[in-house]
Structure formats: C-alpha cells, structure tokens
Residue, then its C-alpha position, 0 to 999 in steps of 0.5 A: m130363709r127363703n122369704i128373707l132372701l126373696l125380701s132382700l132381693a126385692i129391696l136390692c132391685l127396687g133400690t137400684a131402680c129408683k133414680k135420684a132427682i138430677v142437680m140444677p144450677n139454681e132454683e129458676s131452672k127447677l122451672l123446667f121441669g113439666t110438660w110444654r107445648w110447642v108454640k112457634t120457631v123462629a130460625i134463619g129460614g122464617v118462623n114455623n109452628p104448629s099450624t105451618a108444620g102439620y103436627e102439634e109438638r110436646i116435650t117433658f122434662s122430669a126431675r130425673g133428667k129424662f126428656e120426651r119429645y111428642h108429634n101429636s100423641n106419639k113419643i118420637e125421642k127420649l133422651s136423658f139430659t143435665v143442666n149446668q151453667d156454662s158459656t154461650l156461643s155469644g160468650s154469656t153464661a147461661n144455663i145449658i141443657t146437655f142431651t144425650t142423643s145415644g136414647f134416640l128412639n130410633n137411632n143408636n148414636t152414641n157419644d153425641f151431644a146437643k145443648d140448648s140454653y134457655s129463659f122463662h118468660h112468664d108461662t113461656m120457655v125459649l130453648h135457644e140452640e147453640t149452635i152458630d145458626g141456632a133457632a129459638i123454639y117457643y113453648v107454653r107450659n102445658 
C-alpha cells in the first residue's frame, strides 16, 4: 500500500512539473526557438555591437515559453514569454513576443510587460522593440 501511495505521489509530481509547449500563431514563429547570438543593435543613439559594448550576448527561447539572456557566460535574465499576432506601433500586424518581467533575476517587478515584434532573414532574427524610439536588435542562430 505504501509503495502504491509513493508511486501515485511521484506520478502526480511529475505530471504537474511537466509544462506543455506554448501555442505559436503560425509555423514561421517556431523559428524563434533555440539559441541566438547578438550581432548588433541599431537605435537612435547609433549602432552598438559586441566589440563596442565589451561583452558577448546570447539569448534562448524554449518551446515551453522560457526566455534566458546571457552576457558572456553569466545568466542575467530569465523570463516567461508568449507569442501572438497583434498590431505594431506602425499599425501593421506582426508576431509579437510579450515578456513578463516578473522573472528578472535581480528584480521582483510584477505585472510589467515588454513587447517585441520580430522578423527572420535567412539565419538572422531581428527583434524590434515596440516602443516609440525602439531599437532593432540583430541576432544570428548560434
């Protein structure tokens, strides 16, 4: 009887620990999943890249809706995200990533969200910050 109870408890814990993959709005969106290496950022203030910034950056998107950002080898951010089709600031419809910032490693903000649209060009992904003066951040698949 004790073994059956322990087995049932183990199955219950395993079942609740497994999170399903997030729903993506279209097949192209699944290209987001994986690890990406930062190439450059184009913003109002100019262009920044690993050489000018003095660090390497990589990001990962998992099919379970988890995002991580690394500077050099140090994890600096871990967030949850969803992807939906929505309007951009320019009024066009695009795939939009919504990050929940309550998962910052060194910050306990709650109910804050950041949104980026994105596009793919061969092995390059461009994240477009959906803010008035938003930057375009270029990554290549790692």
